[in-house]
Structure formats: structure tokens, C-alpha cells
C-alpha positions, 0 to 999 in steps of 0.5 A, spaced: 143 245 138 140 243 144 144 240 150 143 233 149 145 229 143 143 221 142 148 221 136 154 226 135 153 231 129 159 235 130 166 233 132 166 234 140 160 237 140 161 242 146 156 247 149 156 251 156 150 255 156 149 255 163 156 259 164 153 264 158 158 261 153 159 256 148 164 252 144 164 248 138 170 245 135 170 245 127 163 244 124 165 237 120 159 235 116 156 229 119 149 229 116 147 221 117 140 218 116 137 212 119 136 206 115 131 201 119 133 194 119 128 189 115 128 185 109 128 187 101 130 184 095 137 185 092 139 184 085 136 185 078 134 179 073 135 179 066 141 184 065 147 183 068 149 175 070 152 178 077 146 181 079 142 174 079 139 171 082 134 176 085 134 174 093 131 176 100 136 180 104 136 182 112 139 188 114 140 191 121 139 198 123 145 203 120 146 210 119 148 213 112 151 219 110 146 224 106 151 226 102 157 223 099 164 225 103 166 232 101 173 234 099 172 239 105 171 234 110 176 229 107 181 234 108 180 236 115 180 229 117 186 227 113 190 233 116 189 231 123 190 223 121 197 224 118 199 228 124 197 221 128 200 216 125 195 215 118 198 215 111 194 216 105 196 215 097 199 221 093 193 221 089 188 223 095 192 230 095 190 232 089 182 231 088 178 233 082 174 239 084 170 244 080 171 246 073 175 253 073 169 257 070 164 255 075 163 260 081 156 258 084 160 253 089 166 252 092 171 246 090 171 244 097 163 242 096 164 237 091 165 230 092 172 227 094 175 223 089 182 220 087 182 215 093 183 208 093 179 203 097 185 203 102 185 210 103 177 210 104 177 205 110 183 208 113 179 215 113 173 212 116 178 210 122 181 216 123 174 220 123 172 215 128 178 216 133 177 224 131 170 223 134 171 219 140 168 213 137 171 206 137 175 205 130 172 199 126 178 196 122 184 193 125 190 190 122 190 183 126 185 178 128 185 180 135 183 187 133 188 190 137 192 194 132 188 200 129 189 200 121 192 206 120 197 205 114 199 201 108 195 197 104 193 191 108 188 186 106 183 187 112 179 181 112 171 180 115 174 178 122 178 183 123 172 188 123 168 190 129 162 190 126 158 192 132 162 198 133 159 205 133 165 208 128 165 210 121 166 205 116 164 203 108 157 200 107 157 193 105 153 192 098 147 189 102 147 196 106 148 200 100 143 197 096 138 197 101 139 205 103 139 206 095 133 203 093 129 206 099 122 204 098 122 202 091 122 195 089 126 192 083 126 199 080 132 201 076 133 208 079 131 211 086 126 215 083 123 209 078 125 206 072 127 211 067 133 216 067 134 223 064 139 229 065 134 232 070 135 227 075 143 225 076 150 227 073 152 222 068 156 222 061 152 227 057 147 229 062 146 236 060 148 239 067 154 244 067 159 239 069 159 234 064 165 230 064 166 232 071 163 231 078 157 236 081 157 239 088 154 234 093 146 235 093 146 239 086 140 235 084 135 239 089 130 242 085 135 248 082 139 244 078 140 247 071 140 242 065 141 244 057 140 239 051 146 234 051 147 228 047 144 223 053 140 229 056 134 225 054 129 231 054 131 232 061 132 239 059 124 240 058 123 237 065 121 242 071 127 241 076 125 237 082 129 234 088 131 228 087 134 225 093 131 218 094 126 216 099 131 216 105 133 223 103 140 221 100 143 225 094 147 223 088 145 215 089 145 215 082 151 218 078 156 224 080 161 219 083 161 211 084 162 209 091 166 204 094 163 199 098 166 194 103 166 188 099 170 184 095 167 182 088 165 175 086 161 175 080 157 169 083 156 171 090 149 172 090 148 164 089 153 163 094 152 167 100 147 165 106 141 169 105 139 168 112 144 173 115 147 179 113 153 178 108 160 182 109 162 179 102 167 174 100 173 174 105 180 172 102 187 170 105 193 175 104 196 171 099 190 171 094 188 178 093 193 180 088 187 179 082 181 181 086 177 187 086 173 191 091 166 193 089 163 200 088 156 202 087 152 207 084 155 209 077 159 216 076 159 222 071 163 217 066 157 212 066 152 213 060 145 210 061 145 206 055 144 198 055 150 197 051 154 198 057 149 194 062 145 201 064 151 202 069 147 207 073 142 202 075 142 201 083 143 194 082 149 194 077 156 192 081 162 196 079 169 193 080 176 196 081 182 194 084 183 197 091 189 200 090 187 204 084 184 211 085 179 214 080 177 221 079 170 218 078 170 214 085 169 216 092 165 214 098 160 215 103 160 212 110 155 208 115 155 207 122 152 201 126 146 204 129 148 203 136 151 207 142 157 206 146 161 210 151 166 215 147 173 215 148 173 208 151 180 207 150 183 213 154 187 212 160 186 214 167 191 218 171 194 214 177 195 217 184 191 223 186 189 226 179 182 222 180 177 222 174 183 225 169 184 221 163 189 221 157 188 219 149 195 220 145 191 224 140 186 228 144 190 230 150 188 231 157 181 231 159 177 231 166 170 226 166 165 228 171 160 224 174 155 226 169 156 226 161 160 233 161 167 233 160 172 238 161 178 238 156 184 242 157 184 246 151 177 246 148 173 247 155 167 244 157 164 239 152 158 234 152 159 228 148 154 222 147 156 216 143 
């Protein structure tokens, strides 16, 4: 790692090479891929009514996780979060991991699951705060109360979309990242699927009816003949990350998105600006669903189910529900902002000393270097 990072890659990136030593707080996975702004055709014609009409969408640049959020990363942030005012559902403490008989990957490298939509949103805020970024989700219209607990209806106007903090992708962002450079295709690699390309029901991988380690389909995947392997066992294994280098866009676990579900939304929304989906008042969300995308290991490739592994397929679930087959990956708006901007400076003679309730005391130099009372010298850039 070099001395200067335009965007943080590890929490509290810290080096002091000029003094002959270095310090790095926990190597939290933060492998983000830049998705450039631009336009693409969203949806698909002729299969599911809620995917129509095919329409032109414009998105601004954003960054997205290369991998689905891992159990190890969830645990690290969640453990910190519950000590700092956050709460999560009971199910999030017991995710489904690797099969007991599989020894080639640790449980922590499997995708996080059994998290509700509320859990995922709160975890995004917790990661933002831990990384020194401004959180995205708030419990009030004035955006002064960071969303940390409970199950609140966070409306579109209660989100700081311009913040550099972590958040769930919108449906538009997710599909833009998933499609890569492929227009109107079923999957990130083209029009057809077989077991060599993704983890789905009956695909023939070693994890049938369970998740695979994140990034498993990287050219060393092992596939056996199975009910829906579709001759994938005869294929030479290849790396099936998409055009942007994203893994597990299809299958493994389905991924929570920000948006509420409206089956007619594609006909209603303003195609001249980015859409954050429908917005509802607190009193009328009891029977509403949130969207998750990509399909998971319980979904098959067949037309009788609407081919639910397709990029365009819009899966839905109640936001308070947690499933073994649903997880998430995060995005960030592509912007720079000062880290720890909510810190409070000491008064009196302690010039340039600041305090954050969750981070502690630190000294801000006239450059970007920061001296922390426990961590030593660190060099964070937003």
C-alpha cells in the first residue's frame, strides 16, 4: 500500500513509513469497483410484466463491492456497531455458512445471509461511521438522527444520496452494474446458463441447496452432473466475473436493493433522472415489499419460474424478513468528502484536538495526517 489513497480501502488506513514502522487496523474487505456514469436499457420484454417496458436509464458514477458481503466482514462491523448504539435482528447472529463437510474455505468467506432489509441498511450506516464516512440513512426528514435501531420506514428524502457513505444499491444501479456491457441479455455472460457459471438450484456445484464461498466461480470451480447442471460439468472452468469484475451477480444469494416494489414502476418513473423507487408514508407500508436482485441458490433456471436468475428479474420480500438465500453488497456514491466531519474540536488550549464518541480522541495536523491516541499515526482520505 502506498502513502496516499484517493478512496479508503481498509478501515483507518494507517502507515508511518517515515518513522520506520506501520500500523493497520483490521483488514476489512473493501474491494470496490467504479461504475462510470452513463445510460443503459433497463428491463426486459416478453417474460415478466413487471420488467416492462424496456426503458432508457441514466445513472451517475458509483462504486460497488466486487463480492457479496462476507460473514467475516458483517461480524466485524456488527460487533463494533452493537457497542455504539446499533441493533440487529436475532437471525443475523446465526447466518448459514459452509457445509460441515467442506474444508477448502472458511465459513467466514461465505456470503452473509439471514439479514433483513433493515439489518442491511443499519449495517451500511455502521460501516460508514466506522470508516469515518458520513452515514447515508437517517430517521428524520432533517437528516440529523442517524438510523441505528429499530425498523423504520426510511423514505427517499431521509437519505443523503450525495454522501460517500455505504448504502444499498438502487435497482437502477444494481442492474447497471450487473449488465456490464451486455445489452438485453439474460445473464452477465450472455443468454444461456449452465452449472459451470453460477450457484443455483441443482447446478452441480458442491454446495447444492446452500451458498458457495464468495467468488467461487473464478476458473477453479468444480461441477458435477446434476438435475439442472445443463452440461456445465462438461465445460472447461472459466472466470465468470462480469464485465466489471463483479462476482456472483447471478445466483449464490439474492441481494437486497434500496427500492420498494411496485409492479408498474417502470411505467411510472421519470426516465430523465435517477430513480430511487417508490416512496410511501409510514402508515401504508405493512403490505409492501422491498426488492432484491440476482437470484440465489434456491432459484432454478426454468421458464416455469420466470427464469428468476436473469438480471432483469425483480425478486421481492418483506423488509422485516430474513432468508438464508438473501444477502447484499454495498455501493458508494463516487465522491470525496472530509472524513470524520462530525468530530468536535476541544476548546481552550488543546488546538487541533478532536473527539468522536465512537472513535475517540485524535489530533488533526495541517496535512492529512492524523494522530490517534491508541492507533498512532494514520492517513485517511475520503
